[in-house]
Each structure stands twice: as C-alpha cells, then as structure tokens.
C-alpha positions as CSV (number, residue, x, y, z in Angstrom):
1,X,0.1,0.2,-0.1
2,X,3.2,2.5,0.5
3,X,3.1,2.3,-3.4
4,X,-0.5,3.9,-3.5
5,X,0.5,6.7,-1.4
6,X,3.7,7.3,-2.9
7,X,2.2,7.3,-6.3
8,X,-0.7,9.9,-4.9
9,X,1.8,12.2,-3.4
10,X,4.1,12.1,-6.5
11,X,1.0,13.5,-8.3
12,X,-0.6,15.4,-5.9
13,X,1.9,16.7,-3.4
14,X,0.7,18.2,-0.2
15,X,-3.0,17.5,-0.9
16,X,-2.4,13.9,0.5
17,X,-2.4,13.2,4.5
18,X,-1.8,10.2,6.5
19,X,-2.6,11.9,9.4
20,X,-4.0,9.3,12.1
21,X,-6.6,11.9,13.5
22,X,-7.3,13.1,10.2
23,X,-8.0,9.6,9.1
24,X,-9.7,8.7,12.0
25,X,-12.4,11.2,11.0
26,X,-13.4,9.7,8.0
27,X,-14.5,6.8,9.8
28,X,-18.2,8.0,10.8
29,X,-20.4,10.5,9.7
30,X,-23.6,11.9,11.7
31,X,-25.4,8.4,11.3
32,X,-23.1,7.1,14.6
33,X,-22.0,4.2,12.6
34,X,-18.5,3.9,12.9
35,X,-16.2,1.7,10.9
36,X,-13.7,-1.2,12.2
37,X,-10.5,-0.6,9.6
38,X,-8.3,2.5,9.2
39,X,-8.4,4.3,6.1
40,X,-5.6,4.2,3.8
41,X,-4.9,8.1,3.0
42,X,-7.0,11.1,2.5
43,X,-6.8,13.3,-0.3
44,X,-8.1,16.9,-0.5
45,X,-8.8,17.6,-4.3
46,X,-9.0,21.0,-4.8
47,X,-9.4,20.7,-8.3
48,X,-11.1,18.3,-11.1
49,X,-7.9,17.2,-12.6
50,X,-6.8,16.1,-8.5
51,X,-10.0,13.9,-8.7
52,X,-9.0,12.6,-12.1
53,X,-5.5,11.3,-10.8
54,X,-6.8,10.1,-7.5
55,X,-9.1,7.9,-9.4
56,X,-6.7,7.0,-12.2
57,X,-4.0,6.0,-9.1
58,X,-7.0,4.1,-7.7
59,X,-7.6,2.2,-10.6
60,X,-4.1,1.5,-11.4
61,X,-3.8,-0.2,-8.1
62,X,-7.5,-1.4,-7.6
63,X,-7.8,0.4,-4.6
64,X,-11.3,1.4,-3.4
65,X,-12.1,5.0,-3.3
66,X,-14.8,6.7,-0.6
67,X,-16.0,10.4,-1.9
68,X,-16.7,12.8,1.0
69,X,-18.1,16.2,1.5
70,X,-18.9,17.7,4.8
71,X,-19.5,14.3,6.8
72,X,-23.2,15.0,7.5
73,X,-24.7,11.9,5.7
74,X,-27.5,9.6,8.1
75,X,-27.1,6.4,6.6
76,X,-23.1,5.9,7.0
77,X,-23.1,6.7,3.2
78,X,-19.1,8.6,3.2
79,X,-17.9,6.6,6.1
80,X,-14.4,5.2,4.9
81,X,-13.1,1.6,6.0
82,X,-9.7,-0.4,6.3
83,X,-6.9,0.0,3.2
84,X,-9.4,2.6,1.5
85,X,-8.7,5.9,-0.3
86,X,-10.6,9.1,1.6
87,X,-11.4,11.6,-1.3
88,X,-12.6,14.7,0.1
89,X,-13.9,17.3,-2.3
90,X,-14.7,19.8,0.8
91,X,-11.9,22.4,-0.5
92,X,-13.7,22.5,-3.9
93,X,-16.2,25.0,-2.7
94,X,-15.9,27.9,-5.4
95,X,-19.3,29.2,-7.3
96,X,-18.0,29.6,-11.0
97,X,-20.7,31.3,-12.4
98,X,-23.9,33.1,-11.8
99,X,-26.3,33.7,-14.7
100,X,-29.6,35.8,-13.7
101,X,-30.4,35.9,-17.2
102,X,-30.9,32.1,-17.4
103,X,-31.5,31.6,-13.4
104,X,-28.7,29.0,-13.1
105,X,-25.4,28.7,-11.1
106,X,-22.2,26.7,-12.0
107,X,-20.7,25.4,-8.6
108,X,-18.5,22.9,-7.5
109,X,-19.4,20.4,-4.8
110,X,-17.7,21.1,-1.6
111,X,-19.8,24.7,-1.3
112,X,-21.6,24.7,2.0
113,X,-25.7,24.8,1.4
114,X,-26.3,27.8,3.3
115,X,-23.1,29.8,2.0
116,X,-24.7,28.9,-1.6
117,X,-27.8,30.7,-0.7
118,X,-25.9,33.9,1.2
119,X,-24.1,34.1,-2.1
120,X,-26.9,34.0,-4.2
121,X,-29.3,36.8,-2.4
122,X,-27.7,39.7,-3.7
123,X,-28.5,38.6,-7.2
124,X,-32.5,38.1,-6.2
125,X,-31.9,34.2,-6.5
126,X,-32.0,31.2,-4.1
127,X,-31.2,27.0,-4.4
128,X,-34.7,25.4,-3.0
129,X,-33.1,22.4,-1.7
130,X,-33.2,22.8,2.4
131,X,-32.0,19.5,4.1
132,X,-32.1,20.3,8.0
133,X,-28.2,19.9,7.8
134,X,-28.4,22.7,5.3
135,X,-25.7,24.9,7.6
136,X,-22.9,22.6,7.6
137,X,-24.1,20.1,4.5
138,X,-22.4,20.5,0.9
139,X,-24.3,20.6,-2.0
140,X,-22.2,17.8,-3.6
141,X,-23.5,15.5,-0.6
142,X,-27.1,16.9,-1.1
143,X,-26.9,16.0,-4.5
144,X,-25.0,12.4,-4.1
145,X,-28.2,11.9,-1.6
146,X,-30.8,13.8,-3.6
147,X,-32.0,15.6,-0.3
148,X,-34.9,17.4,0.5
149,X,-36.2,19.3,3.4
150,X,-38.9,21.5,4.9
151,X,-39.5,23.0,1.5
152,X,-39.4,20.6,-1.1
153,X,-43.1,19.6,-1.0
154,X,-43.4,22.7,-3.3
155,X,-40.2,23.4,-4.0
156,X,-39.0,20.0,-4.8
157,X,-36.0,17.8,-4.0
158,X,-32.9,18.1,-5.1
159,X,-33.6,16.6,-8.5
160,X,-35.3,19.3,-9.9
161,X,-32.7,21.7,-9.0
162,X,-30.1,19.9,-11.3
163,X,-29.7,20.6,-14.7
164,X,-26.0,19.4,-15.3
165,X,-23.3,17.7,-13.9
166,X,-19.5,16.8,-14.4
167,X,-18.7,13.4,-13.0
168,X,-15.3,11.5,-12.7
169,X,-15.9,7.9,-13.7
170,X,-13.9,4.6,-11.6
171,X,-11.0,4.8,-14.6
172,X,-10.8,8.7,-14.4
173,X,-12.7,9.7,-17.5
174,X,-14.7,13.1,-17.4
175,X,-18.0,13.1,-18.1
176,X,-20.3,16.5,-18.9
177,X,-23.7,15.5,-18.2
178,X,-26.9,17.5,-18.6
179,X,-27.6,20.9,-19.9
180,X,-28.0,24.9,-19.1
181,X,-30.9,24.7,-20.9
182,X,-34.3,24.5,-19.4
183,X,-35.5,21.2,-21.7
184,X,-33.0,18.8,-22.8
185,X,-33.7,15.0,-23.9
186,X,-31.3,13.7,-25.7
187,X,-30.2,10.2,-25.0
188,X,-30.7,8.9,-22.0
189,X,-31.1,10.6,-18.6
190,X,-27.6,10.0,-17.1
191,X,-28.2,13.0,-14.9
192,X,-30.5,11.8,-12.8
193,X,-29.2,8.8,-12.4
194,X,-26.4,10.1,-10.5
195,X,-28.1,12.1,-8.5
196,X,-29.1,10.0,-5.2
197,X,-26.5,7.6,-6.3
198,X,-24.3,8.1,-3.4
199,X,-21.0,8.3,-5.0
200,X,-20.7,4.6,-6.2
201,X,-21.5,5.2,-10.0
202,X,-18.9,8.4,-10.4
203,X,-17.8,11.3,-8.1
204,X,-19.2,14.5,-9.2
205,X,-17.0,17.5,-9.2
206,X,-19.4,20.3,-10.9
207,X,-22.9,21.2,-11.1
208,X,-25.0,23.4,-13.1
209,X,-28.2,23.9,-11.0
210,X,-31.4,25.7,-11.5
211,X,-32.6,28.7,-9.7
212,X,-35.3,30.6,-7.9
213,X,-36.3,34.1,-7.8
214,X,-36.4,34.9,-4.3
215,X,-40.3,34.8,-3.2
216,X,-42.3,37.7,-2.9
217,X,-45.2,38.8,-1.2
218,X,-46.4,37.7,2.1
219,X,-45.1,34.3,4.1
220,X,-48.1,33.1,6.3
221,X,-47.3,30.6,9.2
222,X,-49.8,28.9,11.2
223,X,-48.8,26.8,14.4
224,X,-51.5,24.6,15.3
225,X,-51.7,22.1,18.7
226,X,-53.8,18.7,18.1
227,X,-54.9,16.2,21.1
228,X,-52.8,13.5,19.4
229,X,-50.3,12.7,16.2
230,X,-52.9,10.9,14.7
231,X,-55.6,14.3,14.7
232,X,-52.6,16.6,13.1
233,X,-51.6,13.8,10.2
234,X,-55.2,13.7,9.4
235,X,-55.4,17.5,9.1
236,X,-52.4,17.3,7.5
237,X,-53.6,15.1,5.0
238,X,-56.9,16.8,4.7
239,X,-54.9,20.2,3.8
240,X,-53.1,18.2,0.7
241,X,-56.3,17.2,-0.6
242,X,-58.2,20.7,-0.6
243,X,-54.9,21.6,-3.4
244,X,-52.8,24.2,-1.2
245,X,-49.6,23.7,-1.6
246,X,-48.0,24.6,1.8
247,X,-44.1,25.9,1.3
248,X,-43.7,24.0,4.4
249,X,-45.9,21.4,6.3
250,X,-44.2,20.0,9.5
251,X,-45.7,17.5,12.2
252,X,-44.4,16.6,15.3
253,X,-45.4,14.5,17.5
254,X,-45.8,14.5,22.0
255,X,-41.9,12.9,22.2
256,X,-40.4,15.6,19.8
257,X,-42.0,18.3,21.4
258,X,-40.8,17.0,24.6
259,X,-37.5,16.8,23.3
260,X,-37.5,20.2,21.9
261,X,-38.9,21.9,25.1
262,X,-36.5,20.4,27.4
263,X,-33.6,21.7,25.5
264,X,-34.8,25.1,24.9
265,X,-36.4,25.3,28.2
266,X,-40.0,25.9,26.8
267,X,-43.3,24.1,27.6
268,X,-44.7,23.0,24.2
269,X,-47.1,20.3,25.0
270,X,-49.5,22.2,27.2
271,X,-51.5,23.0,24.3
272,X,-51.5,19.5,22.7
273,X,-49.8,16.1,22.1
274,X,-48.6,17.3,18.5
275,X,-47.8,20.5,16.5
276,X,-48.6,20.8,12.8
277,X,-47.0,24.2,11.6
278,X,-48.0,25.6,7.6
279,X,-46.1,27.8,6.2
280,X,-47.5,29.4,2.6
281,X,-46.1,31.7,0.3
282,X,-46.6,33.5,-2.8
283,X,-48.9,35.3,-4.6
284,X,-52.0,33.6,-3.3
285,X,-49.8,33.0,0.3
286,X,-52.9,34.6,2.2
287,X,-55.9,32.6,0.9
288,X,-54.3,29.4,1.1
289,X,-53.0,30.2,4.8
290,X,-56.9,31.1,5.7
291,X,-58.2,27.8,4.3
292,X,-55.5,25.7,5.5
293,X,-56.6,27.5,9.1
294,X,-60.3,26.3,8.4
295,X,-58.9,22.7,8.0
296,X,-57.1,22.8,10.9
297,X,-59.9,24.2,13.0
298,X,-62.1,21.6,11.3
299,X,-60.0,18.7,12.4
300,X,-60.0,19.9,15.8
301,X,-56.5,21.8,16.1
302,X,-55.7,24.7,18.5
303,X,-54.3,27.3,16.0
304,X,-53.0,30.9,15.4
305,X,-52.1,32.5,11.9
306,X,-48.7,35.0,11.7
307,X,-47.7,37.0,8.6
308,X,-44.9,38.7,11.0
309,X,-41.9,37.0,9.2
310,X,-39.8,37.1,12.3
311,X,-42.5,35.3,14.4
312,X,-42.7,33.2,11.5
313,X,-38.9,32.3,11.6
314,X,-38.6,31.7,14.9
315,X,-41.6,29.1,14.4
316,X,-39.3,27.4,12.0
317,X,-36.3,27.2,14.2
318,X,-38.5,25.4,16.9
319,X,-38.5,22.5,14.2
320,X,-34.8,22.8,13.1
321,X,-34.0,22.7,17.0
322,X,-35.4,18.7,17.0
323,X,-31.9,17.2,15.8
324,X,-29.7,19.4,18.0
325,X,-32.0,18.5,21.0
326,X,-31.8,14.9,20.5
327,X,-28.0,15.3,19.5
328,X,-27.8,16.9,23.4
329,X,-29.4,13.5,24.8
330,X,-27.1,11.1,23.6
331,X,-26.2,9.1,20.3
332,X,-29.3,9.1,17.9
333,X,-30.2,7.1,15.0
334,X,-31.8,9.0,13.0
335,X,-34.5,7.1,10.2
336,X,-36.0,8.2,7.1
337,X,-39.2,6.7,5.4
338,X,-41.8,8.1,3.5
339,X,-45.5,7.0,3.1
340,X,-48.2,8.4,0.7
341,X,-49.4,11.7,2.5
342,X,-52.5,10.2,2.6
343,X,-51.2,7.1,5.2
344,X,-49.6,9.7,7.7
345,X,-52.5,8.7,10.0
346,X,-51.7,5.2,9.8
347,X,-48.0,5.3,9.8
348,X,-47.8,7.2,13.1
349,X,-50.6,5.0,15.0
350,X,-47.9,2.2,13.7
351,X,-44.9,3.7,15.6
352,X,-47.0,4.4,18.5
353,X,-47.6,0.5,18.3
354,X,-43.9,-0.1,17.8
355,X,-43.0,1.8,20.6
356,X,-45.3,0.3,23.1
357,X,-44.0,-3.4,21.6
358,X,-40.2,-2.5,21.8
359,X,-40.5,-0.3,25.0
360,X,-38.5,2.4,23.5
361,X,-39.0,6.1,22.8
362,X,-39.5,7.1,18.9
363,X,-39.4,10.7,18.8
364,X,-40.5,11.2,15.0
365,X,-41.2,14.6,12.9
366,X,-42.6,14.4,9.6
367,X,-42.2,16.5,6.3
368,X,-46.1,16.0,6.5
369,X,-46.0,18.0,2.7
370,X,-44.7,15.3,1.4
371,X,-45.0,12.1,3.7
372,X,-41.9,11.8,4.8
373,X,-41.4,11.0,8.3
374,X,-38.2,11.0,10.5
375,X,-38.5,8.2,13.6
376,X,-35.6,8.8,15.8
377,X,-33.9,6.3,18.5
378,X,-31.6,7.7,21.1
379,X,-30.0,4.8,22.2
380,X,-26.3,3.7,24.3
381,X,-24.2,1.8,21.7
382,X,-23.4,-1.7,22.6
383,X,-19.7,-2.6,23.7
384,X,-18.9,-3.0,19.7
385,X,-19.8,0.4,19.2
386,X,-23.3,-0.9,17.5
387,X,-26.6,-0.4,17.4
388,X,-28.6,-2.3,19.9
389,X,-30.5,-5.2,18.7
390,X,-33.9,-4.0,19.9
391,X,-33.5,-0.6,18.2
392,X,-32.9,-2.5,14.7
393,X,-36.0,-4.9,15.5
394,X,-37.9,-1.8,16.0
395,X,-36.5,-0.4,12.5
396,X,-37.0,-3.1,11.1
397,X,-40.8,-3.2,11.5
398,X,-41.0,0.5,10.7
399,X,-39.5,-0.1,7.5
400,X,-41.8,-3.2,6.9
401,X,-45.1,-0.8,7.2
402,X,-44.3,1.7,5.6
403,X,-43.5,-0.8,2.5
404,X,-46.9,-2.1,3.4
405,X,-48.5,1.3,2.9
406,X,-47.1,1.9,-0.3
407,X,-44.0,3.6,1.1
408,X,-40.3,3.7,0.8
409,X,-37.2,2.8,2.8
410,X,-35.6,6.3,2.3
411,X,-37.1,9.6,1.2
412,X,-33.9,11.9,1.4
413,X,-31.1,10.1,3.4
414,X,-29.8,7.1,1.1
415,X,-29.2,3.8,1.7
416,X,-25.4,3.7,2.4
417,X,-24.4,1.4,4.5
418,X,-27.2,1.0,7.5
419,X,-30.3,0.4,5.1
420,X,-29.2,-2.2,2.5
421,X,-30.0,-5.0,4.0
422,X,-33.3,-4.1,3.3
423,X,-32.9,-3.0,-0.5
424,X,-34.1,-6.1,-1.9
425,X,-37.4,-6.0,0.3
426,X,-38.5,-2.3,-1.7
427,X,-37.0,-3.3,-5.1
428,X,-37.2,-7.1,-6.0
429,X,-34.8,-9.2,-7.0
430,X,-35.2,-8.5,-10.8
431,X,-34.9,-4.7,-9.9
432,X,-32.1,-5.1,-7.5
433,X,-30.2,-7.0,-10.5
434,X,-30.5,-4.6,-13.0
435,X,-28.9,-2.4,-10.5
436,X,-26.1,-4.3,-10.1
437,X,-25.5,-4.6,-13.6
438,X,-25.8,-0.8,-13.8
439,X,-22.9,-0.4,-10.5
440,X,-20.8,-2.7,-13.3
441,X,-21.2,-0.9,-16.8
442,X,-20.1,2.5,-14.4
443,X,-17.5,0.6,-11.8
444,X,-16.1,-2.4,-13.2
445,X,-13.5,-2.9,-10.7
446,X,-16.1,-2.1,-7.7
447,X,-13.7,1.1,-6.6
448,X,-16.0,3.4,-6.2
449,X,-17.6,3.5,-2.6
450,X,-17.6,-0.3,-2.2
451,X,-20.3,-2.0,0.3
452,X,-22.4,1.4,-0.1
453,X,-26.2,1.0,-1.3
454,X,-25.4,-1.9,-3.2
C-alpha cells in the first residue's frame, strides 16, 4: 500500500495526508456508525484534475475510493474503511458562475448549502433544496443523496434543481452530463441517474443548478396544536386534499415536542400532544393560509396564523431545533421513511404500536407536505459500538410497515451502509439485479464507494 501513497503524493503533493487524526475523522458520519478499519490515505482535492488523478491511481492499483464532503450523512454513505482512499471534495467550494438571465449557477461540490444561498441573495435568487443540515452540508452531498428538506413539498427535492453535472468515472474519465437549458431530452438521462447514487457510479466534481427568484409577498405561518399526532396527521392530509400547496408543512409528535422543549427550556405540550406547522408563500399565500386554517380548526386544531416574518422564522427554528435537541441526549439513529401523504395517520399509529412493543421512545417528526417521516432512536451503543438489536428490530418493523403502506425505505437520507439489508424488500430481485448490472457498467472494478447501497 505504500506504493499507492507514494503514487498519490507524486501526483498530488500536499493534498495527500496520512495523519491518523484526519483519517480517524473519516471513519464516521452523523449516522452514529463507525467503520472498524483504518483508511489508507486522505486526498483533499482542490481541482477536477486532482480527482481524476486520484481515481486513475486507485484504478491502477485496484484500491477503493470513498468520496466525501462534509461528513454530515445519516446513512453511513461516506464512511471510509480499512485500506481505502478517502477523496474529499470539501475544498472544491467555488461558485464558478451565476447567471441571472438563465437563473442558474455553476458550482463546485464542496460549497455549503447555506453559503451558496448567502452568495445568491444579492442577485435575488436562491437554491431551493434546504435539508435540515443546510448550515453544514455540501451541495455535492445534497446531490449525492438527492436531499430534500422542509420546503421540498412545494419546491422539489435536489433532483429538480440540477440541470447538469460533471462526473469523474472509475477509470478517471470526465463526463459532462445534462444541459444549461431548461429542456433537454437527448439520450438517456444520466444526470438523473447520478443524483442520489451516493458516489457509487461516479464522483460529482461540478454542478449546473437551477435557481429560483426569491419569494415575494407575504409569508404566512400557522402553528397548530392537536390532542394527538393521528389527528394532526389527518389534518395535514386534508390540507393536501384541498389542493393547497404549502411551502412547508411540518408535523411533530409529543415525544419530539418534549425533547425540543427540554432543550430550549420551553413548555411545548401545554396546548396539545402534537404540533403542525404550515407555511405558505407567494401571491396566493394569504388565501391559502386562511383555507388551511379552516381545515385545521375543523379537525380540532388549536391554531394561530401570523404574517410576521420574525415570528414565522422563530416557529421554523423550533422545528429545526429537533435534531440538536436529540443529539444533546446521546447517540441518535435518525431514520428516514416516506409514505403516501394520505397514509400518514396509519404510519404514526404504527410507530406508537412499535414503541409499546419494544418499550422504546421513538420521537418522530415528519415533512407532512410530502409524507416523509423521521423516526428517531436515542440509544446507548453496544460494547462494539453498534446499534442495539432492539433498535434494529423496531426499525425493521418501521420499514416493513412503510413499504406495506406504499412507501419507501428512504425519502432523502439515502441507503449507505445502514439500509442496504432492506434494499431487496423494496426493489425486488429483478430490479436489484438490474441495479447491480448498472453499477458494473460504471464501475467494473467495484472501487467506487464499495459496500454502500448495493
């Protein structure tokens, strides 16, 4: 393996590190999972040529490459293991172009989501995908997992915001995929195939992204309390059925409210055991909010509506405080399932049954606008650092229930290491084999992020 390190240093100089502390940091992400082996080397790429040189050397020696951004993933998708090359694109963080005429930007993958939007704001534009990790996650990572967020029910997940990509293949070739145009159907859509592929088919080194004009007019926010989470879920489904398209619609159960309240030293369950946050924007915001409020009151909600932007942002921050509040309690397994929006009440009821069966608290929040739920487990790791069996057994029932309701194993976090054992349950044998074949087409040696997803 010294030959690999020597070759990398010869080609890339000080971009190559074998520092133990730096390597140790790449063995884990925000999922709580940690690899058992030590990576061989960390390459901090600064240019596309750095990425191509790294992959060519990896291909020559048959060594695995793990692409990595900020390491904020929740499924173990960027965790490096024994003898692997970690290829960081975090230093590739430039904005190469902003076009107001075409409402697009060309960026490198290492730019932080929030930093990108701060740079776009003076142009009157924004990048819509807004995962909960937007203050710390890279746009390249958002693309690799097809991340969503609070606003994706109205503005779409990351796939809808990507026009084109530059991708380095497993042999070092550079592909230019997609278009700068709004329309484009020449050939198969390899851009879409790369989005959400978690670094298993190629390494994203540049992206042409679709931008939106900043929202104008009134933003209305409703905070509604309900007697229980099933009633709140029914109200959210009824709002969707009216044809209203909220910018955000977030649902928190009693356990989530208690966790956030304890963290912020607030009483959030005095008025109800579940909380529904609905935010509308755009020209029809006031009318949509008034209609949503009628639905909420008809379903037994105790609610107020505000058009004060400061108060609206304060309410959103309560929702965003959920994950920091959980993290303050211990090790957290943040799960990610999605069901049809009409099935939210059944899914929440199932979570309550699973909590009782396994004697576990499973605080759950949901992007109710698109049916994406995040059940969470706070646990003490086993002696070997692994997640306790009872937690995985409960998670297994969550996944099976979601699939039985017409849902999916993951709405936005990806498969990574943590969910690959359930992939066959959702895809079936024929589709899974076809995906294995596609992997071999793009990566015949199997060196790109091995062990993840497939």
